[in-house]
C-alpha positions as CSV (number, residue, x, y, z in Angstrom):
1,X,16.6,14.8,4.6
2,X,14.7,11.7,2.4
3,X,14.5,12.9,-0.9
4,X,12.2,11.7,-3.6
5,X,11.0,12.1,-6.7
6,X,6.9,10.9,-6.0
7,X,6.5,12.3,-2.4
8,X,4.6,10.0,0.1
9,X,1.1,11.3,1.8
10,X,-0.2,10.4,5.4
11,X,-3.8,8.9,3.8
12,X,-7.1,8.1,6.3
13,X,-9.4,6.5,4.8
14,X,-7.9,3.5,2.7
15,X,-9.0,0.1,3.9
16,X,-6.8,-2.7,2.3
17,X,-7.5,-6.5,1.8
18,X,-4.1,-8.0,1.2
19,X,-3.4,-11.5,0.1
20,X,0.0,-13.5,-0.5
21,X,-1.7,-16.0,-2.8
22,X,-3.2,-18.5,-0.1
23,X,-5.1,-16.5,2.2
24,X,-6.2,-12.7,2.5
25,X,-5.7,-10.6,5.5
26,X,-7.1,-6.5,6.2
27,X,-4.8,-4.0,6.9
28,X,-4.7,-0.6,6.6
29,X,-2.9,2.1,4.4
30,X,-0.7,4.4,6.2
31,X,0.7,6.5,3.1
32,X,0.9,6.4,-0.8
33,X,3.0,7.7,-3.2
34,X,2.7,7.1,-6.7
35,X,4.6,3.9,-7.0
36,X,4.3,2.4,-3.3
37,X,2.6,2.7,-0.4
38,X,2.5,1.0,3.6
39,X,0.1,-1.3,4.6
40,X,0.0,-1.3,8.6
41,X,-2.1,-3.4,10.9
42,X,-1.8,-6.9,9.3
43,X,-1.1,-10.0,10.8
44,X,1.7,-11.2,11.1
45,X,0.6,-14.8,9.5
46,X,1.2,-13.0,5.8
47,X,3.5,-14.9,3.8
48,X,6.7,-13.0,4.0
49,X,9.0,-14.9,1.4
50,X,5.6,-14.5,-1.3
51,X,7.8,-12.1,-3.7
52,X,3.9,-10.3,-4.8
53,X,1.1,-9.7,-3.3
54,X,-2.5,-8.6,-4.3
55,X,-3.9,-5.5,-2.6
56,X,-7.3,-4.6,-2.7
57,X,-8.1,-0.8,-1.6
58,X,-11.3,0.6,-0.5
59,X,-12.0,4.0,1.1
60,X,-15.1,6.3,0.2
61,X,-16.1,5.8,-3.4
62,X,-13.1,4.5,-4.8
63,X,-11.8,1.2,-4.8
64,X,-8.6,-0.2,-6.6
65,X,-6.6,-3.5,-6.8
66,X,-2.9,-3.3,-7.7
67,X,0.1,-5.6,-7.5
68,X,2.8,-4.9,-5.1
69,X,6.0,-5.9,-4.0
70,X,7.3,-5.9,-0.1
71,X,10.3,-4.2,0.1
72,X,10.3,-4.1,3.4
73,X,8.7,-5.3,6.9
74,X,8.6,-4.3,10.6
75,X,6.6,-6.7,12.8
76,X,5.8,-6.7,16.5
77,X,3.9,-9.8,18.3
78,X,1.1,-10.1,16.0
79,X,0.8,-7.6,13.7
80,X,3.2,-6.1,10.9
81,X,3.6,-3.0,8.4
82,X,4.7,-3.4,5.1
83,X,6.4,-0.8,2.5
84,X,5.6,-2.2,-0.9
85,X,6.9,-1.3,-4.8
86,X,3.1,-1.0,-7.1
87,X,4.2,-3.4,-10.1
88,X,0.8,-2.7,-11.9
89,X,-2.1,-0.3,-11.0
90,X,-5.0,1.1,-13.1
91,X,-4.8,4.9,-14.2
92,X,-6.9,5.4,-11.7
93,X,-4.8,4.9,-8.7
94,X,-2.5,7.7,-10.7
95,X,-4.9,10.0,-10.9
96,X,-6.1,9.1,-7.4
97,X,-2.2,10.0,-6.1
98,X,-1.6,13.1,-8.4
99,X,-4.7,14.6,-6.8
100,X,-3.4,14.3,-3.0
101,X,0.4,15.4,-4.3
102,X,1.0,18.8,-2.9
103,X,1.2,21.4,-5.9
104,X,4.5,22.4,-6.9
105,X,6.1,25.9,-8.0
């Protein structure tokens, strides 16, 4: 079993616009943690050689801009999912994620 300092949490409400520095692509956030996230349903045209992506996350009443470093990628014919390490985020992102974390006793 995987042991993480900060757990991943599935989310349904966040959409992502991700830029590789040349173009923007839409995707859906699958899960989040304080220091990472997974984004699915991204067109394969997103440049997998980019070191940093700019990501804008939107949901009901929430909006975040993050800089992320890709860690892994899984692709099929025309869509892919990426896992990324968050390099830069506002404090409100940390508050949002902490509000979703399970309480520990």
